[in-house]
C-alpha positions as CSV (number, residue, x, y, z in Angstrom):
1,M,78.0,116.4,138.3
2,R,75.6,113.4,138.1
3,N,77.0,109.4,138.2
4,F,76.2,108.1,134.9
5,Y,78.0,105.3,136.2
6,E,76.1,104.1,139.3
7,A,72.9,102.4,137.7
8,D,73.1,99.8,135.1
9,Y,76.2,100.9,132.9
10,K,75.8,98.2,130.6
11,K,73.1,99.7,128.5
12,Y,76.0,101.5,127.0
13,L,77.5,99.5,125.1
14,I,74.5,99.1,122.9
15,V,75.8,102.7,121.2
16,P,79.3,101.8,120.3
17,L,78.0,98.2,119.4
18,V,75.4,99.4,116.7
19,L,77.8,102.4,115.3
20,F,80.3,99.7,114.7
21,I,78.3,97.7,112.7
22,L,77.2,100.6,110.9
23,F,81.3,102.0,110.0
24,L,81.4,98.5,108.6
25,F,79.0,100.2,105.9
26,L,80.2,103.1,105.7
27,I,84.3,103.1,105.2
28,P,84.3,101.0,101.9
29,M,82.8,103.8,100.0
30,V,85.1,106.2,101.7
31,P,86.6,108.3,98.8
32,F,89.9,108.1,97.5
33,G,92.0,111.4,97.1
34,V,93.9,112.2,93.9
35,D,97.8,111.2,95.5
36,L,96.1,107.8,96.1
37,E,94.0,107.5,93.1
38,G,95.9,109.3,90.9
39,G,95.1,112.5,88.8
40,I,95.5,116.2,88.8
41,I,95.2,118.8,91.0
42,L,94.5,122.3,89.6
43,T,95.1,125.2,92.3
44,A,93.7,128.6,91.1
45,K,94.5,131.7,93.5
46,T,92.1,134.7,93.0
47,D,91.6,137.9,95.5
48,H,87.7,137.1,95.2
49,P,85.4,134.8,96.1
50,V,84.4,131.9,93.6
51,D,81.0,130.7,92.7
52,V,82.1,126.7,92.9
53,L,78.4,125.7,91.0
54,K,79.7,127.6,87.9
55,V,83.3,125.9,87.6
56,E,81.6,122.8,88.0
57,S,79.8,123.5,85.2
58,A,82.6,124.4,83.1
59,F,84.0,120.9,84.0
60,E,80.8,119.4,82.6
61,E,80.8,121.5,79.3
62,I,84.0,119.6,78.5
63,G,82.9,116.2,79.6
64,V,85.4,116.1,82.5
65,D,83.8,115.0,86.3
66,A,85.8,117.5,88.6
67,V,85.8,117.6,92.7
68,V,85.5,121.6,93.0
69,K,86.9,123.2,96.9
70,S,86.4,126.5,97.6
71,I,89.7,128.6,99.1
72,M,87.7,130.9,101.6
73,S,90.1,133.7,101.0
74,G,89.3,133.1,97.3
75,G,90.4,130.7,94.9
76,V,89.4,127.2,93.8
77,I,90.8,124.0,94.3
78,V,89.9,121.5,91.6
79,E,90.4,117.9,91.4
80,V,89.9,115.4,88.3
81,S,91.1,112.2,87.0
82,H,93.1,111.3,84.4
83,D,92.2,110.6,81.1
84,K,91.3,107.0,80.6
85,N,91.9,106.7,76.9
86,H,95.5,108.6,77.7
87,L,96.1,106.4,80.4
88,Q,95.4,102.7,78.3
89,A,97.4,104.3,75.3
90,S,100.7,105.0,77.4
91,A,100.2,101.5,79.3
92,L,99.6,99.5,75.5
93,F,102.5,102.0,74.2
94,E,105.1,100.4,76.8
95,T,103.9,97.5,76.3
96,A,104.9,97.4,72.3
97,L,108.0,99.3,73.0
98,S,109.0,96.1,75.3
99,E,107.8,93.7,72.7
100,N,108.8,95.8,69.8
101,N,105.4,95.5,68.3
102,E,104.1,98.0,65.6
103,A,100.5,96.8,65.6
104,K,100.2,97.5,69.5
105,A,101.8,100.9,69.0
106,R,99.2,101.5,65.8
107,Q,96.0,100.4,68.6
108,A,97.8,103.3,71.1
109,L,97.2,105.8,68.8
110,E,93.7,104.7,67.6
111,M,92.9,105.2,71.5
112,I,94.0,108.8,71.6
113,S,92.1,109.3,67.7
114,V,95.2,109.9,66.2
115,P,95.4,109.0,62.4
116,D,97.6,106.3,61.2
117,P,100.6,107.9,59.8
118,G,102.4,105.1,57.8
119,F,105.7,105.1,59.6
120,S,107.7,101.8,60.6
121,G,109.9,101.1,63.0
122,A,111.6,103.4,65.4
123,E,110.4,106.7,63.4
124,L,106.4,104.8,64.0
125,F,107.5,104.7,67.9
126,D,108.8,108.0,67.9
127,F,105.5,109.3,66.3
128,V,103.5,107.5,69.1
129,S,105.2,109.0,71.8
130,E,105.0,112.7,71.0
131,S,101.0,112.2,69.8
132,I,100.7,111.0,73.4
133,F,102.6,113.8,74.9
134,E,101.0,116.2,72.8
135,K,97.5,114.7,74.2
136,K,98.4,114.7,78.1
137,T,99.3,118.6,77.3
138,E,96.3,119.3,75.9
139,Y,94.1,118.1,78.1
140,K,96.1,119.6,81.0
141,S,95.6,122.9,78.6
142,K,91.8,122.0,78.1
143,L,91.3,121.8,82.3
144,M,93.3,124.8,82.8
145,T,91.0,126.6,80.4
146,A,88.1,125.6,82.0
147,V,89.4,127.2,85.3
148,S,90.5,130.2,83.9
149,S,87.2,130.9,82.1
150,S,85.2,130.3,85.2
151,T,87.0,132.1,87.7
152,G,88.3,135.3,85.1
153,L,91.8,134.4,86.0
154,T,94.1,135.1,84.0
155,D,97.1,135.7,85.1
156,K,99.3,131.8,84.7
157,S,100.9,132.6,87.7
158,A,98.3,132.2,90.0
159,F,97.8,128.7,88.4
160,S,99.3,125.3,89.9
161,I,99.3,122.1,89.0
162,Q,100.1,119.0,90.2
163,E,100.1,115.4,88.7
164,V,100.1,111.7,90.5
165,G,100.2,108.6,88.6
166,P,97.6,105.9,88.7
167,S,100.8,103.5,89.7
168,L,102.5,106.4,92.2
169,G,99.1,106.4,93.7
170,A,99.0,102.5,94.1
171,S,102.4,102.8,95.8
172,F,101.2,105.4,98.0
173,W,98.2,103.5,98.9
174,E,100.0,100.7,99.9
175,S,103.1,102.1,101.8
176,A,100.3,103.9,103.8
177,K,98.6,101.0,104.6
178,L,101.6,99.3,105.8
179,V,102.7,102.0,108.4
180,V,99.0,102.2,109.8
181,I,99.3,98.2,110.4
182,M,103.0,98.9,112.1
183,A,101.8,101.7,114.1
184,F,98.2,99.9,115.5
185,V,100.6,96.6,116.1
186,L,103.4,98.6,118.0
187,V,101.0,100.8,120.0
188,T,98.9,97.5,120.7
189,L,102.0,95.4,122.1
190,S,102.7,99.1,124.2
191,I,99.7,98.9,125.7
192,F,99.0,94.9,126.8
193,A,102.6,95.5,128.1
194,F,102.3,98.3,130.3
195,F,99.0,97.2,131.8
196,R,99.8,93.3,131.7
197,S,95.7,92.3,131.6
198,F,94.3,90.8,129.0
199,V,90.9,92.9,129.4
200,P,91.9,96.5,130.5
201,S,94.4,96.2,127.0
202,M,91.7,95.1,124.9
203,A,89.2,97.8,126.1
204,V,92.5,100.2,125.2
205,V,92.7,98.6,121.6
206,L,88.9,98.3,120.5
207,A,88.4,102.0,121.9
208,M,91.3,102.8,119.4
209,L,90.1,101.0,116.3
210,F,86.6,102.7,117.0
211,D,88.1,106.0,116.7
212,V,89.5,105.3,113.5
213,M,86.8,103.7,112.5
214,G,84.9,106.5,113.2
215,A,87.1,109.1,112.0
216,L,86.6,106.9,108.4
217,A,83.3,106.7,108.4
218,L,82.8,109.9,108.6
219,M,85.0,110.9,106.4
220,T,82.5,108.9,103.8
221,V,79.6,111.0,104.9
222,F,81.3,114.3,104.9
223,N,82.8,113.4,101.2
224,V,86.3,114.4,102.8
225,E,88.9,112.3,100.6
226,L,91.2,110.0,102.1
227,S,94.5,111.3,101.3
228,L,98.1,111.0,102.7
229,A,97.1,114.1,104.6
230,S,94.1,112.4,106.5
231,I,96.4,109.2,106.9
232,S,98.7,110.7,109.1
233,A,95.6,112.7,110.8
234,L,94.5,108.9,111.7
235,L,98.3,108.3,112.8
236,M,97.8,110.9,115.5
237,L,94.5,110.0,116.2
238,I,95.9,106.4,117.5
239,G,98.1,108.0,119.8
240,Y,95.5,110.5,121.5
241,S,92.9,107.8,121.5
242,V,95.4,106.1,123.8
243,D,96.1,108.9,126.1
244,T,92.8,109.6,127.2
245,D,91.8,105.5,127.5
246,I,95.2,105.3,129.5
247,V,94.0,107.9,132.0
248,L,90.7,106.3,132.6
249,T,91.8,102.9,132.7
250,T,95.1,104.2,135.0
251,R,92.8,105.9,137.3
252,L,90.4,103.4,137.9
253,L,92.3,100.1,138.1
254,K,95.2,101.6,140.1
255,S,94.5,104.2,142.1
256,R,93.2,103.1,145.7
257,G,89.4,104.5,147.5
258,G,86.6,105.0,146.6
259,L,83.7,103.5,144.9
260,S,85.0,101.9,141.2
261,S,81.9,104.7,139.4
262,E,83.5,107.8,141.8
263,K,86.8,107.1,140.2
264,V,85.4,107.1,136.1
265,M,83.5,110.1,136.9
266,K,86.6,111.6,137.7
267,A,88.7,110.7,135.0
268,M,85.9,111.9,132.8
269,E,86.4,115.7,134.3
270,T,89.7,115.3,133.4
271,G,89.1,113.6,130.1
272,L,86.5,115.9,129.0
273,T,88.8,118.7,129.8
274,M,91.7,117.1,127.3
275,T,89.0,116.4,124.5
276,G,87.3,120.2,124.8
277,T,90.1,122.0,125.0
278,T,91.6,119.7,121.9
279,L,88.9,120.2,120.2
280,A,88.6,124.0,120.5
281,A,92.1,124.3,119.0
282,I,91.3,121.7,116.1
283,T,88.2,123.7,115.3
284,V,90.0,127.7,115.1
285,L,93.1,125.2,113.5
286,F,90.3,123.6,110.7
287,F,88.6,127.3,110.2
288,V,91.7,129.3,109.5
289,S,93.6,126.6,107.7
290,A,90.5,126.8,105.2
291,F,90.1,130.3,104.9
292,M,93.7,130.7,104.2
293,G,93.5,127.7,101.4
294,V,96.0,125.6,103.0
295,A,94.2,122.0,101.8
296,I,96.5,119.8,103.5
297,I,95.9,121.4,107.2
298,S,92.2,121.7,106.8
299,Q,92.1,117.8,106.0
300,I,94.2,117.4,108.6
301,A,92.1,119.2,111.1
302,I,88.5,117.6,110.3
303,V,89.8,114.2,110.4
304,L,91.1,114.8,113.7
305,L,88.0,116.5,114.7
306,F,85.7,113.3,113.7
307,G,87.7,111.3,115.3
308,L,87.6,112.9,119.1
309,V,84.0,112.7,118.8
310,A,84.5,108.9,118.1
311,D,86.6,109.2,121.1
312,L,84.0,110.9,123.1
313,I,81.6,107.9,122.7
314,S,84.4,105.0,122.8
315,T,86.1,106.3,126.3
316,W,82.9,106.7,127.9
317,M,80.3,104.6,126.3
318,M,82.3,101.3,125.8
319,N,85.7,101.5,127.4
320,A,84.1,102.9,130.6
321,P,81.5,100.2,130.9
322,I,83.8,97.7,130.0
323,L,86.4,98.1,132.6
324,L,84.1,98.7,135.5
325,W,82.2,95.6,134.3
326,F,85.6,93.8,134.7
327,V,86.2,95.3,138.2
328,E,83.4,94.0,139.7
329,G,83.9,90.6,138.2
330,R,87.4,90.7,139.5
331,R,86.0,91.2,143.4
């Protein structure tokens, strides 16, 4: 194999630097999934392929924005947001209850287009509560009807519906951020404790950060939602990124004899074998889970694939040149 690090290896650093800047623009646009943002997930299993465009058209007709995903083995997964009027009415009604404010309770009725019955006191609050519940039930029924009419599926047992409230989604998001930050900090501390040298340790941390940012950026490009499943994949990616970079760093800094560029090439052979076999296994996992309609597994797989592609760049075009530069400077 040709030795890519014999000549001016520092020029390789331009690629990850440019990508870092690009990632900063793409990451804020990553779409959020229903489990982090709140919404409704409808799953319909059929014994035949479903026309996704037809399902999307059915939801357009009822004025609901929907994200429709095809299940290769037959069926669809539809993600929609909550009706904003229902959410606002529920929030206002909760305030009305806590303040015993009949005026706000009547405003909640107006938001869901229900005539004022002229009740007062407890009777009014009961009526508003029942009306909001009925409107939410009607909304879900309308969604189910849209799926049923567009897929030709009439068996209700083939449907499933999952609802996540906005407050619960926000809570999930805050918890997920905390977990990711803690994982990143703990792995960083472990790296510094192992190598006990700033530059090599920082190179591994930067590579780890690059992999996560690269996965998030590709999620934006391919419209893959950020959800609890994809966050778990990002956590797995942190661990895998450290593995390949530690192989490289250990081979270069702790093995004796031979040129540094040759050590990097030997580490590359091992690293590419590790990454190649993992890419192959996860690619198979993605297609099988997508065909079977296991959305969580397929989402984890695609995020891992994005991260592994980024890892190839971060390890061999960023970490390796930084380490070679460090070794030359130390000598």
